[in-house]
N, C-alpha and C positions, 0 to 999 in steps of 0.2 A: 459721237452715235452716228450712223450713217445709217439712210431710209433701209437697207437691207436689216440694219437692227432693228430700227424700230416696226417694220412688216412682223418681225420672229419676236418682238416682244407685246405687238396685239395678238399676233396669231398664239402664243400661249397662254395670253389668258385670258381670250374668248375661246378658244376651241375652235374657230373659224379657220379654213385652211388658208394655207399660205397665197395661193394664186389669186384668191379671191380678196385677199387684206390688200396686196399689193395692187390690184386692179383700182381697189377702193383708194387707195394712198395717192394713188397716180390722177386718179379722177380728182381727187379733190385739189392737187398742187395744178394741174391744170385749170381747173376752176377758178382759181386765185390768178392766176396768170393772165386768162383772158379776163376777167373783170378789170384787172390795173393793164392791160392794153388796151381798154377801151375809158380809161380815167376814173374808174369806179375806187374807191376805197371798200375793203374789207374788213370788216371788226367781227371778232371772234371773243364774246365776253367771257373774261376771267382769264383768257391768254393773251389776247393782244389785235392790234390792228396793222394791215398791212396796208398803207397809203404813198399816194402817188403823190411825191413832191413836184413844184414846181420849181428849176432851177433858172435864174437869170441868165440872160447875156454877161460878160464879164472879159475886161483884158488882162491877157497876161504876158509874161515875160520871159523870151527864149533868153536865157543868159550867156548860151555858149556863142549865137550869134549877134546876141546885143538887138533883137528885135522885138517888137509888139506884134501879139496873134490874138485874134478875138476868139473866145469857146463860145458856141452859139450856145442858145437857150434850150433847156433838154428838160423834159421828167424823168425822175430816180425813184423806186420803190425804196422805200424804207419800211423798218419793223418797228413797231413802238409796243414793248409788253404792256401787260395790263398791270395794275399797281400791285396787287397780290402775287404775282409773276415776279415781278421786280424783289418784292419784299422778301420773296420764299431765297432767290437766289443770293442776296444781300445776305441775308440770316446765315445761310450756309456756307458762305464763303466765310464770314466771322467766326465760324466754328472752329475752322480747318486751322 
């Protein structure tokens, strides 16, 4: 499912104009991105959490050149689905 599919689905179910729905979805996504850029986590009860996770610095090997490189510490965005969401997906996949 793409963003366009989501916009169409919301528009069809609510009767709201697609342009308005698209603007709302875009603003929603931008809000999540901005919050995570500032290091904030975003919690959507019943859906899941967008969490900023800190990855520590680590050493890695380049096996083709036989050298060691250092991968710097960084922050990565992680999505953790809510338990109900996770259970729904698991139960649906078992039925197929």
